[in-house]
C-alpha positions as CSV (number, residue, x, y, z in Angstrom):
1,X,0.0,-0.3,-12.8
2,X,0.9,0.5,-9.2
3,X,1.8,-3.2,-8.5
4,X,4.1,-3.2,-11.5
5,X,5.9,-0.1,-10.2
6,X,6.2,-1.6,-6.8
7,X,7.7,-4.8,-8.2
8,X,10.2,-2.8,-10.3
9,X,11.2,-0.7,-7.2
10,X,11.7,-3.9,-5.2
11,X,13.9,-5.4,-7.9
12,X,16.0,-2.3,-8.2
13,X,16.4,-2.0,-4.5
14,X,17.4,-5.6,-4.3
15,X,20.1,-5.2,-7.0
16,X,21.4,-2.0,-5.5
17,X,21.5,-3.4,-2.0
18,X,23.7,-6.2,-3.4
19,X,25.9,-3.7,-5.1
20,X,25.9,-1.3,-2.1
21,X,27.8,-3.7,0.1
22,X,30.8,-3.2,-2.2
23,X,30.3,0.5,-2.8
24,X,31.3,3.5,-0.6
25,X,28.9,6.4,-0.3
26,X,31.1,8.5,-2.6
27,X,30.8,5.8,-5.3
28,X,27.1,5.7,-5.0
29,X,26.9,9.5,-5.4
30,X,29.2,9.3,-8.4
31,X,26.7,6.9,-10.0
32,X,23.9,9.4,-9.2
33,X,25.8,12.3,-10.6
34,X,26.5,10.4,-13.8
35,X,22.9,9.3,-14.1
36,X,21.4,12.6,-15.5
37,X,19.5,10.6,-18.2
38,X,18.4,7.8,-15.8
39,X,15.1,7.4,-14.2
40,X,14.5,9.8,-11.3
41,X,13.2,6.7,-9.4
42,X,16.6,5.1,-9.7
43,X,18.3,8.2,-8.3
44,X,15.8,8.3,-5.5
45,X,16.5,4.7,-4.6
46,X,20.3,5.3,-4.6
47,X,20.0,8.3,-2.3
48,X,17.7,6.3,0.0
49,X,20.3,3.6,0.3
50,X,23.0,6.2,1.4
51,X,20.6,7.6,3.9
52,X,19.8,4.2,5.3
53,X,23.5,3.3,5.5
54,X,24.3,6.5,7.6
55,X,21.3,6.0,9.8
56,X,22.4,2.4,10.5
57,X,25.9,3.6,11.5
58,X,24.4,6.2,13.9
59,X,21.8,3.8,15.2
60,X,20.3,4.7,18.5
61,X,23.3,6.7,19.7
62,X,21.3,9.9,19.8
63,X,18.5,8.5,21.9
64,X,19.8,10.1,25.1
65,X,19.6,13.5,23.4
66,X,16.1,12.8,22.2
67,X,17.2,13.3,18.6
68,X,16.6,11.4,15.4
69,X,18.3,11.6,12.0
70,X,15.7,13.2,9.7
71,X,17.7,13.1,6.4
72,X,21.2,12.5,5.0
73,X,22.7,14.0,1.8
74,X,26.2,13.7,0.4
75,X,26.8,16.3,-2.3
76,X,29.5,18.4,-3.9
77,X,29.3,22.2,-3.6
78,X,31.9,24.5,-5.0
79,X,34.4,21.7,-5.4
80,X,33.9,20.7,-1.7
81,X,32.2,17.5,-0.6
82,X,29.6,17.7,2.2
83,X,27.9,15.0,4.2
84,X,24.9,16.8,5.6
85,X,22.9,15.2,8.4
86,X,19.6,16.9,9.4
87,X,18.4,16.1,13.0
88,X,14.9,16.3,14.3
89,X,13.4,16.3,17.8
90,X,10.1,16.9,19.6
91,X,11.8,19.8,21.4
92,X,13.8,22.8,20.0
93,X,17.3,21.9,18.8
94,X,19.8,24.6,20.0
95,X,23.4,24.9,19.2
96,X,24.5,23.1,22.4
97,X,22.5,20.1,21.3
98,X,24.0,20.1,17.8
99,X,27.5,20.2,19.3
100,X,26.7,17.2,21.6
101,X,25.2,15.3,18.6
102,X,28.2,16.2,16.4
103,X,30.6,14.8,19.1
104,X,28.6,11.5,19.0
105,X,28.2,11.3,15.2
106,X,31.6,12.4,14.0
107,X,33.6,9.4,15.6
108,X,31.0,6.9,14.4
109,X,31.2,8.2,10.8
110,X,35.0,8.3,11.0
111,X,35.2,4.7,12.4
112,X,32.9,3.4,9.7
113,X,35.2,4.9,7.1
114,X,32.4,5.1,4.5
115,X,33.9,8.1,2.6
116,X,37.4,7.8,1.4
117,X,37.8,11.4,0.2
118,X,38.0,14.7,2.1
119,X,34.6,16.0,3.1
120,X,32.9,18.4,5.5
121,X,30.5,17.0,8.0
122,X,27.5,19.4,8.3
123,X,25.1,18.5,11.1
124,X,22.1,20.8,11.7
125,X,18.7,20.8,13.3
126,X,15.5,20.7,11.3
127,X,13.6,24.0,11.6
128,X,10.3,23.7,13.4
129,X,7.5,23.9,10.9
130,X,9.3,21.9,8.2
């Protein structure tokens, strides 16, 4: 049973990765929002692809700050679009570190031009204990 699920996940990821090369993040999330009756697994895989895409854009640009991207979410809230990036570190993440990270991430995301609609970039640190 588990092998069957893993094979299906691999096939779905393969197809989505082929599609993803032609889709912007907003389009992937449009598919997710329309997929209320779809398998939760399919939604999870789509969200995972978006996260991988943003992490690839950011790459190792935060290494000097000793930060890593923990999670990425693109969502609509009160008719506003948000790209939320959660950062993590071995040390405490204070506001100064968030500002430095934002100054690195913002131009990378803008240059990649992965979202063609207006959105708010929300970068925050993971709370210790999460």
